[in-house]
C-alpha positions as CSV (number, residue, x, y, z in Angstrom):
1,M,69.4,125.6,-206.7
2,K,73.1,124.4,-206.4
3,G,72.8,124.3,-202.6
4,T,69.6,122.2,-202.8
5,Y,71.3,119.8,-205.1
6,V,74.3,119.4,-202.8
7,L,72.1,119.0,-199.7
8,G,70.0,116.3,-201.6
9,I,73.1,114.3,-202.5
10,A,74.4,114.6,-198.9
11,L,71.1,113.3,-197.5
12,I,71.1,110.4,-199.9
13,A,74.7,109.6,-198.9
14,V,73.7,109.6,-195.2
15,I,70.7,107.4,-195.7
16,A,72.7,104.9,-197.9
17,G,75.4,104.8,-195.1
18,F,72.8,104.0,-192.4
19,A,71.3,101.4,-194.7
20,L,74.7,99.7,-195.4
21,G,75.6,99.8,-191.7
22,Y,72.3,98.3,-190.7
23,F,72.2,95.4,-193.3
24,M,75.8,94.5,-193.4
25,P,76.8,91.4,-191.3
26,H,78.6,92.3,-188.1
27,P,81.2,90.1,-186.4
28,A,79.8,88.3,-183.3
29,S,80.5,90.1,-180.1
30,V,83.0,88.3,-177.7
31,T,81.7,87.9,-174.2
32,P,84.3,86.0,-172.1
33,T,83.2,83.9,-169.1
34,L,85.0,82.2,-166.3
35,S,83.2,79.1,-165.0
36,L,84.3,77.2,-161.9
37,S,83.9,73.5,-161.4
38,A,82.6,74.4,-157.8
39,T,82.1,77.9,-156.4
40,S,83.0,76.8,-152.9
41,V,86.0,74.5,-152.1
42,A,87.9,73.6,-149.0
43,A,91.2,75.1,-148.4
44,G,94.0,73.5,-150.5
45,T,91.5,71.6,-152.7
46,Q,91.9,71.5,-156.4
47,Y,89.3,73.0,-158.7
48,S,89.0,73.6,-162.4
49,V,88.3,76.8,-164.3
50,K,86.9,77.0,-167.8
51,L,87.4,80.1,-169.7
52,S,85.3,80.6,-172.8
53,G,84.2,83.3,-175.1
54,F,87.7,84.7,-175.6
55,P,89.1,85.1,-179.1
56,A,90.7,82.0,-180.6
57,N,94.4,81.2,-179.9
58,T,94.7,84.1,-177.4
59,D,97.2,84.2,-174.5
60,I,95.3,84.5,-171.3
61,Y,96.6,86.0,-168.1
62,G,95.3,85.6,-164.5
63,W,95.6,88.2,-161.8
64,A,96.5,87.7,-158.2
65,V,94.4,90.5,-156.8
66,N,95.0,89.7,-153.2
67,E,98.7,91.0,-153.5
68,N,99.8,94.6,-153.4
69,P,100.3,95.4,-156.1
70,P,98.2,92.9,-158.0
71,R,100.4,90.5,-160.1
72,A,99.6,89.1,-163.6
73,F,100.7,85.6,-164.7
74,E,100.3,83.6,-167.8
75,V,97.6,81.0,-167.6
76,G,97.7,79.5,-171.1
77,T,96.4,79.9,-174.7
78,T,92.8,79.5,-175.8
79,N,92.0,76.9,-178.4
80,A,90.3,77.6,-181.8
81,Q,87.0,77.9,-180.1
82,G,88.4,80.5,-177.6
83,E,88.3,78.1,-174.6
84,L,90.8,77.1,-172.0
85,T,90.5,74.9,-169.0
86,V,93.0,75.1,-166.1
87,T,93.3,73.5,-162.7
88,G,94.0,75.5,-159.6
89,E,94.4,75.0,-155.8
90,A,92.3,76.9,-153.4
91,P,94.0,79.3,-151.1
92,Q,94.8,78.0,-147.5
93,T,92.9,81.1,-146.0
94,S,89.2,81.1,-145.9
95,G,87.2,83.9,-147.6
96,K,85.9,85.0,-150.9
97,W,88.6,85.0,-153.6
98,P,88.0,86.9,-156.9
99,L,89.4,85.1,-159.9
100,V,90.3,87.4,-162.9
101,A,91.4,86.5,-166.4
102,C,92.1,88.7,-169.4
103,D,94.0,88.8,-172.7
104,E,97.4,90.4,-173.1
105,N,96.0,93.6,-174.4
106,Y,93.4,94.0,-171.6
107,Q,90.5,94.0,-174.1
108,Y,88.6,91.0,-172.9
109,W,88.0,90.2,-169.2
110,A,86.2,87.5,-167.2
111,T,85.7,87.2,-163.4
112,A,84.4,84.8,-160.9
113,M,84.2,84.4,-157.2
114,L,85.7,81.4,-155.4
115,T,84.6,80.8,-151.7
116,V,86.8,79.0,-149.3
117,P,84.8,78.2,-146.1
């Protein structure tokens, strides 16, 4: 009888836990994006990059993935809406160039591809 009582209480606790988890508000998930002013630009041409969906006031780092080893560099800090706009210059060599940005803890990432014809 005592075992049945304990099992019943445990079952109620599990159901209550699922109900609380289901009905409690959850923080919005963060999905960073990296948008280019143009996906194809001439060599040496300036273009702009808008980062959005990052946490507010977060330091953002870019990655030079065409180097061995890849090199990180500070790009800037997002505003209160988690956005940052920067300007870059297209490489002098034609090809498809990956653009990569992340936060300093490597939790949030965004990528895009820049084409230099």
